[in-house]
C-alpha positions as CSV (number, residue, x, y, z in Angstrom):
1,M,206.7,163.5,31.0
2,A,202.9,162.6,32.9
3,A,201.2,158.9,32.0
4,F,197.7,159.2,31.5
5,D,195.3,156.3,31.6
6,A,192.2,156.4,29.2
7,V,188.5,155.6,30.1
8,I,186.1,154.0,27.2
9,G,182.5,153.9,26.8
10,L,180.4,153.0,23.9
11,E,177.2,153.8,23.1
12,V,175.9,151.3,20.4
13,H,172.8,151.9,18.3
14,A,171.4,148.8,16.8
15,Q,168.3,148.7,14.2
16,L,165.8,146.1,15.1
17,L,165.1,143.6,12.4
18,T,161.4,144.1,12.3
19,R,159.6,144.3,8.8
20,T,157.8,148.1,9.6
21,K,159.0,151.2,11.9
22,I,159.1,151.4,15.4
23,F,155.4,153.9,15.8
24,C,153.2,153.5,12.1
25,G,153.0,151.0,9.4
26,C,156.0,152.1,7.2
27,P,158.5,149.8,5.8
28,A,161.4,149.9,7.8
29,A,164.3,148.2,4.9
30,Y,167.1,149.5,3.8
31,G,167.0,152.0,0.9
32,G,164.0,152.8,-1.3
33,A,163.6,156.2,-3.1
34,P,164.4,159.1,-0.5
35,N,160.9,159.6,1.4
36,T,158.9,156.9,0.2
37,H,158.8,155.0,3.3
38,V,157.4,157.6,5.1
39,C,153.5,158.7,6.6
40,P,152.2,161.5,8.1
41,V,153.0,159.7,11.9
42,C,156.8,159.2,11.3
43,L,157.1,162.6,9.5
44,G,155.3,164.1,12.6
45,M,152.1,165.6,11.0
46,P,149.8,167.6,13.1
47,G,147.1,165.1,15.1
48,T,149.2,162.2,14.8
49,L,149.6,159.5,17.1
50,P,152.1,157.1,17.4
51,V,151.4,153.4,18.3
52,L,153.9,150.6,19.4
53,N,155.1,148.2,17.4
54,A,154.9,145.1,19.3
55,R,157.7,143.1,17.3
56,A,160.1,146.2,18.5
57,V,159.8,145.6,22.1
58,E,160.1,141.6,21.7
59,F,163.3,142.0,20.0
60,A,164.6,144.6,22.3
61,V,163.4,142.5,25.1
62,R,165.4,139.6,23.9
63,A,168.6,141.8,23.4
64,A,168.5,143.0,27.1
65,L,168.1,139.3,28.3
66,A,171.1,137.8,26.2
67,L,173.2,140.9,27.4
68,N,172.6,139.5,31.0
69,C,170.6,142.8,31.9
70,H,167.6,143.3,34.1
71,V,163.9,144.0,32.0
72,H,161.9,146.4,34.3
73,E,158.5,145.4,33.8
74,R,157.5,149.1,33.9
75,S,159.5,151.7,31.3
76,V,158.6,155.1,30.4
77,F,158.8,156.4,26.9
78,A,160.2,160.3,26.7
79,R,160.7,163.2,24.2
80,K,164.3,164.2,23.6
81,N,163.8,167.6,21.9
82,Y,166.2,169.6,19.8
83,F,166.6,170.8,16.5
84,Y,168.0,169.2,13.4
85,P,167.2,169.2,9.5
86,D,166.9,165.5,9.6
87,L,164.3,165.0,13.1
88,P,161.1,165.8,11.2
89,K,159.2,166.4,14.5
90,G,161.9,168.2,16.2
91,Y,161.8,165.8,18.9
92,Q,163.2,161.9,19.1
93,I,161.0,159.6,20.7
94,T,163.2,157.3,23.3
95,Q,163.5,156.3,26.7
96,Y,165.1,158.5,29.6
97,D,165.2,158.1,33.2
98,K,163.0,154.8,33.3
99,P,164.6,152.6,30.1
100,L,163.5,148.8,29.0
101,A,166.6,147.2,31.2
102,T,169.5,148.1,33.1
103,G,172.7,146.4,34.1
104,G,174.2,143.6,31.8
105,W,177.5,142.5,30.7
106,I,179.7,141.4,28.3
107,D,183.2,139.4,29.0
108,I,185.7,140.4,26.2
109,G,189.4,138.9,25.5
110,T,190.6,135.4,26.5
111,G,192.0,133.7,29.2
112,D,193.9,135.2,31.8
113,A,192.8,138.5,29.7
114,R,189.3,137.8,30.0
115,R,187.4,141.0,31.4
116,R,183.5,141.8,32.0
117,I,182.3,144.9,30.3
118,G,179.1,146.5,31.8
119,I,176.2,147.4,30.4
120,A,174.3,150.5,32.1
121,R,171.3,150.4,30.1
122,L,169.4,149.5,27.1
123,H,166.8,151.6,26.0
124,M,163.9,151.5,22.7
125,E,163.9,154.8,20.8
126,E,163.3,155.8,17.0
127,D,166.2,156.7,14.6
128,A,166.1,160.1,12.5
129,G,166.3,160.8,9.0
130,K,169.0,161.5,7.0
131,S,170.7,164.6,5.6
132,L,172.1,164.6,1.8
133,H,175.0,166.6,1.5
134,H,177.0,164.8,-1.4
135,G,175.7,163.6,-4.8
136,F,172.8,166.6,-6.5
137,A,174.3,169.2,-9.2
138,D,173.2,171.8,-6.1
139,S,175.1,170.3,-3.5
140,S,177.9,172.9,-3.5
141,R,175.3,175.4,-1.9
142,A,172.2,173.1,-0.8
143,S,171.6,169.9,1.6
144,Y,168.9,167.5,1.1
145,V,166.6,165.3,3.2
146,D,165.8,161.9,3.4
147,C,163.1,160.5,6.0
148,N,162.9,157.2,5.3
149,R,164.8,156.1,8.3
150,A,162.8,158.7,10.6
151,G,161.1,156.5,12.7
152,V,163.0,152.9,12.3
153,P,163.2,151.2,15.5
154,L,166.5,150.7,17.5
155,V,167.8,150.0,20.8
156,E,170.3,151.9,22.6
157,I,173.2,149.9,24.4
158,V,174.9,152.2,26.7
159,T,178.3,150.6,28.3
160,A,179.7,151.4,31.7
161,P,182.9,153.1,31.3
162,D,185.0,149.8,31.7
163,M,187.4,149.8,29.1
164,R,190.7,151.3,28.6
165,T,192.2,150.4,24.8
166,A,191.2,150.7,21.0
167,A,191.2,147.0,20.9
168,E,189.0,146.4,24.1
169,A,186.7,148.4,22.5
170,S,186.6,147.2,19.6
171,D,186.8,143.5,20.7
172,F,183.1,144.2,22.7
173,F,181.9,146.2,19.6
174,S,182.8,142.9,17.6
175,R,181.1,140.4,20.4
176,L,178.4,142.4,20.7
177,R,177.5,142.6,16.7
178,Q,178.0,138.7,17.1
179,L,175.4,138.2,19.8
180,L,172.8,140.3,17.9
181,L,173.3,138.8,14.8
182,A,172.8,134.9,17.2
183,I,169.8,136.4,18.9
184,G,168.3,137.7,15.0
185,V,167.7,140.9,16.5
186,N,170.0,142.7,14.1
187,D,171.5,142.1,11.2
188,G,175.2,143.6,11.9
189,N,175.3,145.5,8.1
190,M,177.5,148.7,9.4
191,E,177.5,149.9,6.0
192,E,174.1,150.4,5.8
193,A,174.0,151.9,9.2
194,S,171.8,149.4,10.8
195,L,174.4,148.9,13.8
196,R,176.9,151.8,14.8
197,C,178.2,153.3,17.7
198,D,179.3,156.8,19.7
199,V,182.3,156.5,21.4
200,N,182.7,158.7,24.7
201,I,186.5,158.9,25.7
202,S,188.5,160.8,28.7
203,L,191.9,160.9,29.8
204,R,193.2,161.0,33.7
205,P,196.6,161.0,35.0
206,Q,197.5,157.3,35.9
207,G,196.4,156.5,39.7
208,Q,193.7,159.1,39.3
209,E,190.0,157.9,40.5
210,A,187.9,161.2,39.3
211,F,187.2,160.8,35.5
212,G,188.7,163.6,33.0
213,T,186.8,165.6,30.8
214,K,184.5,163.1,28.4
215,V,184.4,164.1,24.3
216,E,182.1,162.0,22.3
217,I,182.9,160.5,18.7
218,K,179.4,160.2,16.8
219,N,178.8,157.8,14.3
220,V,181.8,155.0,13.9
221,N,180.4,152.2,12.1
222,S,183.7,149.8,11.4
223,F,185.6,147.8,13.8
224,R,188.7,149.4,11.9
225,F,187.4,153.2,12.1
226,L,186.4,152.2,15.8
227,R,190.1,151.6,17.0
228,R,191.8,154.3,14.6
229,A,189.7,157.1,16.1
230,I,190.3,156.2,19.6
231,E,193.7,155.6,19.1
232,H,193.9,158.9,17.2
233,E,191.9,160.8,20.1
234,V,193.8,159.4,22.9
235,E,196.9,160.5,21.3
236,R,195.2,164.3,20.5
237,Q,194.3,164.7,24.3
238,T,197.6,163.3,25.6
239,A,199.2,165.9,23.7
240,L,196.8,168.6,25.0
241,L,197.3,167.9,28.4
242,E,201.4,167.6,28.4
243,Q,200.7,170.9,26.8
244,G,198.8,172.0,30.2
245,K,195.8,172.6,27.9
246,A,192.3,171.5,29.4
247,I,190.2,169.2,27.2
248,D,187.1,170.6,25.5
249,Q,183.7,168.8,26.9
250,E,182.3,168.5,23.0
251,T,180.9,166.2,19.9
252,R,183.5,164.9,17.5
253,L,183.2,163.4,14.3
254,W,185.9,160.6,13.0
255,D,187.0,161.8,9.3
256,S,188.2,158.6,8.0
257,A,189.9,160.4,4.7
258,R,192.3,162.1,6.9
259,G,192.8,159.7,10.0
260,V,191.9,162.0,12.7
261,T,188.7,163.4,14.8
262,V,187.2,167.0,13.9
263,A,185.3,169.1,16.3
264,M,181.5,168.8,15.8
265,R,179.6,171.4,18.6
266,S,179.8,171.7,21.8
267,K,178.8,168.7,24.1
268,E,174.8,168.6,24.8
269,T,173.8,168.1,28.7
270,A,171.1,165.9,29.4
271,P,168.9,169.3,30.7
272,D,170.2,170.8,27.5
273,Y,167.4,168.7,25.5
274,R,164.2,169.3,28.0
275,Y,163.3,165.1,28.3
276,F,159.8,165.0,29.2
277,P,157.4,161.9,29.4
278,E,155.8,161.4,25.9
279,P,152.3,162.3,26.6
280,D,151.1,160.2,23.5
281,L,152.1,157.1,24.6
282,P,151.6,155.2,28.3
283,P,154.2,153.8,29.7
284,L,154.8,150.5,28.3
285,V,154.1,147.7,30.8
286,L,155.5,143.7,30.3
287,E,154.2,140.6,32.3
288,R,157.0,138.9,33.7
289,S,155.8,136.0,31.7
290,C,156.2,137.7,28.3
291,I,159.8,138.5,29.6
292,E,160.4,134.8,30.3
293,A,158.9,133.9,27.5
294,Q,161.7,135.6,25.4
295,K,164.3,134.3,27.6
296,A,162.9,130.8,26.6
297,A,162.9,131.3,23.2
298,L,166.9,132.7,23.3
299,P,169.1,130.5,21.0
300,E,172.7,129.3,22.1
301,L,174.6,132.5,22.9
302,P,178.6,132.3,21.6
303,D,179.6,132.4,25.1
304,A,177.8,129.5,25.7
305,R,178.9,127.9,22.2
306,V,182.6,128.2,23.1
307,A,181.8,126.8,26.4
308,R,179.7,123.6,24.6
309,L,182.4,123.0,21.8
310,R,185.5,123.1,24.5
311,R,183.5,120.5,26.5
312,D,181.9,118.3,23.7
313,F,184.9,118.0,21.4
314,N,188.5,118.8,23.3
315,L,188.8,122.0,21.6
316,E,191.4,124.5,22.9
317,E,190.1,127.8,23.7
318,Y,191.5,129.7,20.9
319,E,189.8,127.0,18.4
320,A,186.6,127.5,19.9
321,E,186.9,131.2,19.7
322,T,187.8,130.9,16.1
323,L,185.1,128.9,14.9
324,V,182.4,131.1,16.7
325,R,183.6,134.4,17.0
326,A,186.3,134.8,13.6
327,I,184.8,132.8,10.9
328,A,180.9,133.0,10.3
329,G,179.3,129.9,10.3
330,G,182.3,128.2,11.0
331,A,180.7,126.6,14.4
332,E,177.7,125.2,12.4
333,Y,179.9,124.0,9.7
334,F,182.1,122.2,12.2
335,E,179.4,120.1,13.7
336,Q,178.4,119.4,10.3
337,T,181.7,118.1,9.5
338,V,181.7,116.1,12.7
339,A,178.6,114.5,12.5
340,S,178.9,113.4,9.0
341,G,181.6,111.3,10.4
342,A,185.0,113.2,10.9
343,E,187.2,113.5,14.1
344,P,186.7,116.7,15.8
345,R,190.3,117.1,15.9
346,R,190.7,116.3,12.5
347,A,187.9,118.7,11.5
348,V,189.0,121.4,13.4
349,N,192.6,121.3,12.1
350,W,191.6,121.7,8.5
351,L,189.0,124.4,9.1
352,L,191.8,126.5,10.8
353,S,194.3,125.4,8.0
354,E,193.2,124.3,4.5
355,V,189.7,125.9,4.6
356,Q,190.9,129.6,6.0
357,R,193.5,129.5,4.0
358,E,190.7,128.6,1.0
359,L,188.8,131.3,2.2
360,K,191.8,133.8,2.0
361,N,193.0,133.2,-1.0
362,R,189.3,133.8,-2.2
363,N,189.4,137.4,-1.1
364,D,188.3,136.4,2.3
365,E,185.1,134.8,0.9
366,P,182.3,133.5,3.0
367,L,182.2,130.1,4.4
368,A,178.5,130.1,3.4
369,R,179.6,130.5,0.1
370,F,182.5,128.4,0.1
371,A,179.9,125.7,1.8
372,E,178.1,125.9,-1.4
373,R,181.0,123.9,-3.2
374,V,182.1,121.9,0.0
375,P,179.3,121.2,1.9
376,P,180.2,119.9,5.1
377,D,179.4,116.3,4.5
378,A,181.6,116.8,1.6
379,L,184.7,117.3,3.8
380,A,183.5,114.9,6.2
381,E,184.1,112.2,3.6
382,L,187.3,113.1,2.1
383,L,188.9,113.4,6.2
384,V,187.3,110.1,6.4
385,M,189.2,108.6,3.5
386,L,192.6,110.2,5.0
387,A,191.9,109.0,8.2
388,R,191.2,105.4,7.2
389,G,194.8,105.6,5.3
390,D,192.6,105.5,1.5
391,I,194.7,108.6,0.6
392,G,198.0,110.1,2.4
393,G,198.0,113.7,3.1
394,P,199.5,115.3,-0.4
395,I,196.8,113.3,-2.0
396,A,194.3,114.8,0.3
397,K,194.6,118.6,-0.3
398,Q,195.2,117.9,-3.8
399,V,191.8,116.8,-4.4
400,F,190.5,119.5,-1.8
401,E,191.7,121.7,-3.8
402,Q,189.6,120.2,-6.8
403,M,186.5,120.3,-4.6
404,A,187.3,123.9,-3.2
405,G,187.5,125.0,-7.0
406,S,185.0,123.3,-8.5
407,G,182.7,120.9,-6.2
408,G,182.5,117.1,-6.6
409,R,182.8,114.4,-3.7
410,A,186.3,112.9,-2.9
411,R,186.1,109.5,-3.3
412,A,184.5,110.1,-6.9
413,L,187.7,112.2,-7.6
414,V,190.3,110.4,-6.1
415,E,188.7,107.0,-8.1
416,A,188.5,109.2,-11.4
417,A,192.5,110.3,-10.6
418,G,193.5,106.9,-9.7
419,L,194.7,108.4,-6.6
420,T,194.1,106.1,-4.2
421,R,197.0,104.7,-1.8
422,I,199.2,102.0,-2.8
423,A,199.1,99.5,-0.2
424,D,200.2,96.2,-2.4
425,P,203.8,95.2,-0.8
426,A,205.1,93.8,-4.0
427,A,203.7,97.2,-5.7
428,L,205.8,99.3,-2.9
429,E,208.7,97.3,-3.1
430,A,208.8,97.4,-6.9
431,L,208.9,101.0,-6.3
432,V,211.6,101.1,-3.4
433,D,213.6,99.2,-5.5
434,E,213.7,101.1,-8.5
435,V,214.4,104.1,-6.6
436,L,217.5,102.5,-4.6
437,A,218.7,101.6,-8.5
438,S,218.5,105.1,-9.6
439,H,220.3,106.6,-6.6
440,A,223.2,104.9,-5.8
441,G,225.3,107.5,-4.9
442,A,222.4,108.5,-2.1
443,V,222.4,104.7,-1.1
444,A,226.1,104.9,-0.3
445,E,226.5,108.1,1.1
446,F,224.1,106.8,3.7
447,R,226.1,103.7,4.3
448,A,228.5,105.6,5.0
449,G,226.8,107.2,7.9
450,K,225.3,110.3,6.0
451,T,221.9,109.6,7.7
452,Q,220.0,112.7,6.0
453,T,219.6,110.9,2.6
454,F,217.3,108.5,4.0
455,G,214.3,111.6,3.9
456,F,215.8,112.1,0.2
457,L,215.5,108.6,-0.5
458,V,211.5,108.5,1.2
459,G,210.6,112.0,-1.1
460,Q,212.1,110.1,-4.2
461,V,209.9,107.1,-3.7
462,M,206.9,109.0,-2.8
463,K,207.4,111.6,-6.4
464,A,208.1,108.3,-8.3
465,S,204.3,107.1,-6.8
466,K,202.8,110.5,-7.2
467,G,202.2,110.9,-3.9
468,R,200.3,107.4,-3.4
469,A,202.8,105.4,-1.6
470,D,202.1,104.4,2.3
471,A,204.2,106.5,3.6
472,A,205.0,104.4,7.3
473,A,205.3,101.0,4.4
474,V,207.6,103.0,2.3
475,N,210.1,104.1,5.6
476,A,209.9,100.4,7.0
477,L,211.0,99.3,3.2
478,L,214.0,101.1,2.8
479,K,215.1,100.9,6.2
480,K,214.9,97.2,5.4
481,K,216.6,97.3,2.5
482,L,219.5,99.7,3.4
């Protein structure tokens, strides 16, 4: 049986966070009654002329620079001609042979598994409208068209065919989303289709350099669906090739209900779209100073933040990656906790254990909502009390649960409940004497050589003190008296 390698590339469509559409003044916001965010320009009425949104250009340049692309000082808009009911003009204004930017990359994976995925191009274009096939009384025989999205500004980010597994593709898509969120050009909302991707997949025998026949899967809008769609498509193509059948070059859709891809249409090629320069828009010419200004305005990017957290706070790669990528707002919360006085090591341990556990127990509550009850300085106060020995570990966790449930400050909660650590030697000795007297059998067993009963006696002292006794002092006293 022949073994095959998958070759995977993504085409990601990201809506730019502008107030208005790319070529007119209509709102670009999601929602609104159907066909209310429209005008003669985005509906393609005769005699109208597009006017390019300068803010969209700035955001597109910013995205290209964050992706390590070369931004071209001159790019050209083109018409992509095809007929579909939700494309009111009968063509889409996009960029073709002279895109805004080319030649970037994103690194995926960690440690020895880290790999660089190339970005072939980034170009600007307008979105189409939306066909509505369900939800109407006559949906069994009619479809409707909502043009509110027609003309919404997009960037299309096309990768090189550098990915080989569904996990790599999902990792890339996730990191790209984080990057676009970090620079403020996209809201990352995949449910509202402001971020979605098409997947190109082909298979080739292991060791073969030439690519196989490419199949495209359209409009995948979640990381889970992306992985499942790729895994299914690889299985489907593998089965066909093992039977000696050819792969059809086609566009397919992901049916999430059935967990399969289904044929949509034969795959178009560039000549099918009859691209030609957009006659109503001049070439987009950018001064180098404008590009450099956008570069200077970039915030700290996720990769740079991971490196800085590791360097400045001596974090492990896993810890820094989790704070930056796995917990939305985790890096900011960590740094603010440390700035409020907590030790970095203790802060990261609590964030990756107690805080993450609390978020999960609350149905994956966002950290931002948790922070309304437990702001970083409140957690820092608790961790400082723990570090100073004012409270022990069990009490700290008990107080944390109270804070996570209803808010409050650690010191006030500890004092109100009388939970401060018992450090007075006389009080500790009285607790130890009481436990030894009430557990004479365990004392005899220890003195007879059954040393594991020592832990039992320590536990009984801690229980008698309701977790308030200093564990180190209890250990020392018990050893002395035994």
